[in-house]
N, C-alpha and C positions, 0 to 999 in steps of 0.2 A: 517486463517493468517490478517493482518493488509493491507487493498488495498488503493490504492492513497488518496480517502478521509476521509480515517481516521488517515490514516500517515500526512496529509496535514491538518486536526485537532488535530493532537497531537504539531505541529508546532508552529501554532498562537495559541492554550492554552498556548507553554512556551517560546514564544519569546519574551511579550513583560516582562516576570515576572528572564530570564537569560542573555539577553544580559546588560553588565559592570558587573558582578558580577564573580569574582573570586575563582575558587578552590582551597581552604583551604588544604585539604587533602582527601586520598582517601583508602577505605575503600572494600579490592575485598574478599569475601569469597568462590569464583567461577573462579580459573584463568583462565579454559579452553577456557568460553565464549571470553576470549581475544585472538585476532588473532595475532595482529599484534604490538607493536614489547613484545616481551617479558614480564609475566605479572609485573617486580619489572624495565624494563625499564620505562612500561606506565605509573607507578607511577612516578617517578622520571617526568619524563619529563612531566605532567597534571602538578603537584601539581605548583602553584605560576601561573597560565598559568587566561587571562582575558579571559571572552567570550565576542565576538562580531557579531557573526550572530548565528542565526542557519537557516538551507534550508531544503528543502526535495526535492529528485533525484529517482523519481521511486519511492520504496517505501523503500527506504534509507531516514535516518534523520542525516544531515551534521550541525554537531556543531564547529561553526568557531569560529578559537582560536588566543589566538597572537601570535606574530615570525612566523605564517603561519603556523599553523599544524592545521587539523582537525582531533574532531571525528565522527568517523561514525558507525553509527549505525542500523543496517540491523536487526528487531524484530522478523521477521519470523513467526511460529504458538504462541505464544502466548510470545511474547515479552510485554512490556509495560515499558515507560518513566514517571516516576510519581517526582515533584514536593510537599515536602512535610516539614511542617515542623520537624524540629527533632528531638520531643516530640512525636513525631507518633509512637507506638512502628514498630521495624523492623519485619517480619514477613521471614518464612523461603525460601522463595521462592525468597529472595532479594538476587542478588549476588552482586551488584556492588554500593557504594555510594559514589558520586561526595559533599561533604560538603563541603559549600559554605562563603564568607565571611560577608553572611546577617546570621550567623545561621542557616539556612534554608537546608533540600538535595536534591541534584539531585540523582535518587535512580533508577535502573534497576532493573526488577521484569521481569519473566521468568517462568514459571509454569514448561513447558517442557524442557527447558534449550538450544533451538534448536536455537536461538539470539547468535549475534555475534557483538563483539564489534573491532574498529581498529585506530590508532592514527596515523596518514603519515603526514608528509606535504603537501603544496599544491601539488608540482612536484611529491608526491609519489598518487593520486588518482587513475589514472590510473591501478599501480598494484592490487586494488584490483577485481578481472574478474569482478562480477556478474555486478560489479557500473560502469565499463569502456566499457561491449557493453552493454549497456541499449539505444535501439531507444527514439524514440522525446518523449516527455510530449506530450500525448493528450491534454490536453488544454491551451499548446504551437502554438507558430505561424507555426512551423516547421510541424505540424499533418495536412494537408489541406488533402480536396477529392482525387488531383492528389492523393500527397503520399500514401494514402489507395491503391489507384489503384495500384500504381506500387508496394507497397508491398505484394500484393495477389495477381498481377496478376499467372499464370499455377503453383499456388498451389494447390496440388490435396488432403492438410489435413482437415476437417472441419472445419469452418471460429470460432467455440469453441478454436479449440486450436491453429489456429494460433493467434487469440484474448489475449491468457495468454500466448505469447512466448513474453519476454520479452526485447528481441533482435529488435522485430519488433512496439514494443510499450510499453513504461513501466509506471506500477504501477495500471495496471489493475488485476483484481485478476475474481475468480468463480463467486463473489457476480453481479459487478456491467458489468462482459459479459454479464451472461445470462437476466438480467436487458434491457443491449440497444440491445439484440438479439432482444427479446422481442419488443422494443417500435419500433423497425426498422422492425418487422413484418417478420424478417431472422431466420429459421431453424439452430438450431445451428449446425449442421449435414452436412450441404449445403457444399460442394467442396468449398473454399475459393476464387480460382482463376473462380468461375462460376456464381458470383454477377455479377450482374447487372450494367452498371451504376448510373443508380434510386437507384440502392439496396444501392450499397455503397456511393450515395451522403446520406440518410436514417440514414444507417450503421453510417456513419461520425454525423450528427448532434444528433442520438439517443445520441452515445458517451458522446458528449459533453456535451447536457442536464443531462443523468444522472450523472455524475460524479458532475457535478454543483450541481446539487441538492442535490448528497450526502453527498460534503462540507457543503449545508447551512443546513443542518440538524445534523449534527455533527457526522458523520459515522454511520455506522452498528453495534449495542451492538445484539451479541446472548448468548456467555460465556464469552471470557479472553477481551476482547476489553474496553479501558476507556481514554479518554484523558490522556494531560499530569497534569491534578486533579482529578484525578481520576473520570472525568463524564460520564457517559453512554450516547454514542450516541442515535438518534432519527430516522434514516431511515429505521431500521427493524419494524416501522411501516407504511410505505407508500412501498414496495415490494412487485410491482405485480408478481411473481415467484418463485426468489430466495426460496427457502425451503419450498415450498406450492403445492410441488405434492400427485397431491389428489381433491385438493381443486377447485373453481369453479374460471375460468379467467375472472377476473378484468373487459375485456370485452367481451367476448361473453357467459360467463357460463360453456365453457364444461370443463370438469375433467383434470387438469393440468398433463404431461407426466411429471415421470422423468424418465431416460435415463443415461445410461455413456459415455462421450463423451471424448476424448480426456482421458484417466482416470480418469475424473472427474463428480461426479453429475452435473448431467444439469437436468436444467425444462424446462420448454415449453408448448406454447397452438398446438395443433396441427392443428386447425383451424384460430388461426390468423400466425401462423407460419408453412405454409405448404411447406414440405418437397423438393417437383416437381415442383413448379412453384412460377408464382411471386405473390405477394400481393399487390390489385388493390388502 
C-alpha cells in the first residue's frame, strides 16, 4: 500500500500538471470504486470543474476543484493515479479516466480494486470516516515528542501496532514503521507505553528522518507503486530492515528476524533492537 512518502510523491508529480486544467468528460468502467455520490451524479458534477490544487492528508489525495468540491482518492493496496497522454492505450485495470481540456488523461488504475474515490463539497469532508479520524501529520507541527509521549502513554499494544494506527499518526505503514523503529533502536513488540523519554525522542526523530528520506528518494517501489508519471521510486535501495528478513543487519551484521506483530510482518535486528532493555 502506498504510504505517506509515496502519496506525497504522487502529489508532487501531478500538482504542476493538473492545476488550471478543466475536466472535460469522465469515463467510468468500474462504478463501485466511486463511493459518493452515485456514479451518474459523480460524472455530472465533475464535468466542467477546474482543478485548483492537489493536497495530501495521511494516505489520501485531495483534488481541489472549483465551486468548493473535492475529489478524494484513497489508493489502498494497488491504486495508481496517472497523468498520461490520451494516445497511451488504456489497460484493463484502468477504472476511471478524467479527460482534461489539454487532451491529456488523469487515469485511476487499480489491479486489486480496493481503492476508493469520493466527490464531496468542502463541508462534507468529515463524512469520509477514515479521512475525518486521521491523527496529526508526522511531518507537521502537531507531531512533537510531547504529543508522541501522550499518545503512547498507558498503551499495552506493541509499538509497531500503535504506529500503524492512523488515528494516532497519519500516513505511516509497514515499511516506514519498521525502518523508523530500527533507526530508533526499538523492538517492534515493545509495549507502546513502556518507552522511555529518551526512546520517544529517538523515535520521534527517526520517524521524521525516514519519511523525509523516503520522499527525497521518491518512495518505495516493490510491485505496484509508481508516481503520477508512472515512474518507480528509489527508496527500496536504501531499506535497512523492511523486506530483508534473514539478511545481515547493516549495522552489526546479525541476521535480521521476521515475525508477525499486530497482524503484520515485521523485520528487526535482535541485537540493535533488544526486546527488554534500552539501547545505549
